[in-house]
N, C-alpha and C positions, 0 to 999 in steps of 0.2 A: 572249428577244430575241437574235437573232444579232449577232455583232460588227459586221458592216457596217451593220445596222439601228441599233445603238447609236451608231455613229460618225455616221451620218446624222442621228440625233436630236440629238446634241450640236451638230452644225453648224447644224441648223435652229433650235435654241434660241438660238444666238448671233446670229441674224438680228434686224434691227430689228422692232419690234412689228407694223408694217404688213405687212411681208413674211411674218412668221409667220402672221398672220391670213389672208393670201391663200393661203399654202401649206396651212393647215388647211382652208380652204374647198374648195380643189381636191381634197384628200385625201378629205374627206367626200363630195364630189360623185362621186368615183370609186367609192364604195361604194353610191351611190344608184341603184337600178334604174329609172331614168327611162324606159327603153325597155320596161318591163314594162307591157303594156296593162291588166292587172288592177289594178295600183297606180294608174295614171292614172285608170281608171274609178272606183276607190274614192275618190280625192281629189275627183274631179268630183262624185260623189254627195254627199260630205261638204260641199263648198262650196255646192251647191244646197240641201242641208238647212239649213245655217246661214243662207243668204240668206233662205229661206222663213220661218225662225223670227224673223228680224229684221223682215221685211215684215209678218208676222202680229201682231207685238207680243208674242210669247211671250218674246222676249229683248230686253233693252234694250242699246243700245250705250253705251260710255263713251269719253271722249276719251283720246287718247294721254297727255296730261298726267296725267289722273286715274289711268289704268292704271299709269303709271310711278311715281306717288307711292305707290300701294298696294303695288307690288312693292318699292320702296325701304323702306317701312315694315315689310314682312314680312321683309326681309333684314337689318334692323338687329339687332345683337347684344343 
């Protein structure tokens, strides 16, 4: 990492959590090829596939609370 990048990182890490989260989101967005039609088409196809699986009964949905509880259980040491 170059010195200017290291300095920028140090300054970013000194920001409040909310500002760091917003900055991280913007940086990730800058790497996301949202203008790439093939990516958009692939995500659309995936969304439609998932929708169809739910509608057909092949996949069951779970509530956000159930999902969060499962994740927290998996992440416990």
